[in-house]
N, C-alpha and C positions, 0 to 999 in steps of 0.2 A: 633554490626556491622553487616547490612545483605546485602547479594549479590544479586542482580539481580533477585530477586523474587527465589533463591533458596535456603533460610534458612540462618541462622547466619554463617558468616565468622570471624575466630579468628586465631589468633599468637599464638604459643606455644614456650614459650622461655626457657632459663635455665641457670644458673650461671654455667659456665663451665673454665677449664683450671686453676683450683684453686692449684693442686696438692694435695700431701698427708699432712696430718695431725693431731692433735688430734681430731679436728671438726668431722671427719669424723667417730668417733667411732671405727675404726680399719678395715673398711670397704675399698676395693681398689678402686682405682680410676677408673670409668667406664664411662669416657667422649665419647669415640667412640660409645659405645653403646646408651647412651642418645643423640648421634647427631644423630644416625637412626632415632629417634622419634619426634624430636622436628623441628623447622621452623628457629628459630632463637637463636643464641649462645651469651651471655654475657661472654664475655672472660676477665678473671682477667687481671688487666693491672699493676701488681706486687708489688703493695704497701700493699696487704693483703693476697695474694696467687700468684703462678705463678711466671716465671721468661722467659728471652729471649727464651729460647729454648722450652719451655712449649707454650708462645704465638704464636711461628711459628707453632709448629705442630697443636695447636688446629685450629689456620686457615686454613691451609693446608688441615685437616679432614674435617671442616666445608665446604669449598669450592668445595671439593671433592663430596659432598652430596647435594650441593646447597643451604645449611642453611646459612642464613645471619648472618652476623658478628657484635656485637655490642659491644663496651667497657664498660666495668666493672669497672669502677674506687674505690678507697678508699681515707679514711684516711690512713696515714704510720703508719700501725700497724700490722705487720706481726706476732707479739707474741699474739696479742688477736683476729686474723683473722677479722680485721676491724669491730670488732662489740664493742670494748669497746668505751664510750664517748671520745671525743677528742676535745679539745677546740686549736683551730687553728686560727691565724690571717686571714681573709679575702684574703689579698693577697699573703699571703703564700700558702695556701690553692689553688687560684687560678694557682699560678706555680706549685703546686705539680700535680694539675690536667692536665695541659696543659702538663707536662712530661710525664703523663700516655698516654693520649690520642695519642701525636705523637709516643711514643712508640710502641702503639699496630698497630696505622697506617701504620709503616715501617713494620711491620713483616706481616701484613695483604697484603700490596701490593707485596712483595716477594713472598707469597703465591698464588698471582694472585686473590685476591678477595679484597675489600674494606671495612672500617667500616662504618655502616651506621647510628648507632645511640649510644646515651650514656644511660647508667642505672648504677646509683650510688649505692654503694654496703653498706651493712649492717649499721653500726650507721651513715655513711654520708647520706645514702637513707632516713633514718628517720629525720635527722636533717634537711636536705634541704624541708622536708615536712611542716615546721614550722617555720623555721629559715629565714627571708628576708634575711640578710647578707651573710649567707653562701650558699643560694640558688643564689643569686647574683653573688657570686664567681664562681661558676660551670657554670652558663649562660656565664659569661664573658671568661673563660674558653675554652666553645664551641665555641664562636664566634672568639675568637682568633685563632682556629684550624683549625676548617671548618664549616662556615655556613649552609651546607645543612646537618648536622648530625642532627637528631629527639633526642629530649628526652622524656626517659620513666620513667615513675614514678607513684605511688598512685594516684588514682581521687580525684581533691580537693589539691593535693599539693602546696604549694608557688611556688616550682620550676616550676611546669607546667606553673603557672600563668605568673612568669617573663621569662619563655623562650619564649609565645606565645607573651607576650608585645614587645620582642627582634626579634621580627619575625622568631624565629624558629619554625619548625615543633614537635609537641607535641603529646604524647601516653600516653594515661591510662592503667595502670594495675592491674589485681586481682592474687589473689594466691590460686592455687588448693591443695597445702599442708600444708596450714598453717589457723589457727585458729583465728576467728574476735571476736570483742569485738561488743556489742551493739551500740557505737558510729561510727563504721566504721573503727577502728584502729584494728590492729595485736595485739594479746595477745603476751605478751614480752616471748620471749625466758626464758626456764627455767619454766614458770609458768604452770599450768595444763591447757591443752588444745592448748597450742600453737602450736604445731605439729598436721598434718592430717596424720597419718602415715599407714592407712589402706588405702591400694590400691582402694579399692570398694568405700570408703568414699571420696577419692580424687577425684576419676572419678564422683562420683555424684555432688560433689562440683563445678568442672569445668563445667559439663551438666548446672548446675543452673544457674552458672555465665554468660554462652553463651546465654542460652535461655529465661532467667527471669529478667537479670541482679541484681540478687539479690544473697544474701549468708546468710545462718544461722548461726547467732552468737552463742557461747557457751553457751547464756542462753536461746537459741530457738528463741530469735528475729530474724525477717527477716529485714536485711537491704540491701539497695540499693548500688550496687556497680558497676557503669557502666565503662567496661573494654573494649577495643580491643586486649588486648594480656593477656595471663593466664600464669602465672609462677611456674615451678616446680625445686626445687633445688637440686643440684647434692651432696649436704650431708646430706640429709634426709634420715635416715634409709631404704634401701631397695629402693634407688632412681630408678633404672630402673624399678623394677616393679610398682611403683607409675606411674613414667611417661608413661607406658606401658598402665597401666590402665585408664589413664587421655586420652589419644591417642583414645584408644577403644571405650572408652563412648563416646566422643565427636563426633567421626564418625559414631558410631551407631545411636548417636541423629541428625544425618543429618548436622553437623556443617563441613563446610570447613576449612581444617586447610592452611594455607598460611601465609606468613611474613606479617606483616603489611604495609600499603600505607600511608606513611607520609602526612597528607595534613594542 
């Protein structure tokens, strides 16, 4: 995305409000430090991480910094941090997502802000990328709660197509701290190259995404990845250092960081 002759414009988002757990590798929660760096916060809606108190606190901290709030719902899988494959009937998933979206919306309202978009988490994120039935359940849930919510997902996702057909705003995102395969998919967690843990490399990947619309896959292939938002994860080791490097690299490259404007 390019802004009025002044170079690229990009949103920087982060998964936040997820709480402590084994997925953090012993690192303390650093949500407030990350909120000082990003422009959009994907706030966990309770099914994989977070709770009512955390949702409210995260929304308040985001509002105080002018950071846009998005919902980050998942399958009902706190034990697996929402990253385990889960088979759920579409009508059950729809109800679970409505519950999560409505819960976060209530807390955001109390915090003096609102929810602007939905980004599915973990296994759900990947599933709605290729599964029309599960993608349809997510779209139906969004329509039932708030038709003004945008849907944030990977470019080419089935859910983005379904959301667009339903009249919802859609936004494609890419990742600064995750490795890509030659087909444009993410390297699965647990495999070599899944994480880009070096702050310098994460910054370079973000700049490449913003300025060329491409990313270097783990095999050295240049892959086209068109995105209006770039993500960093709060549970990546050294998350604050990674996010700081990504923000600095983008601004040094002339990229304007601001929340995306759904269209």
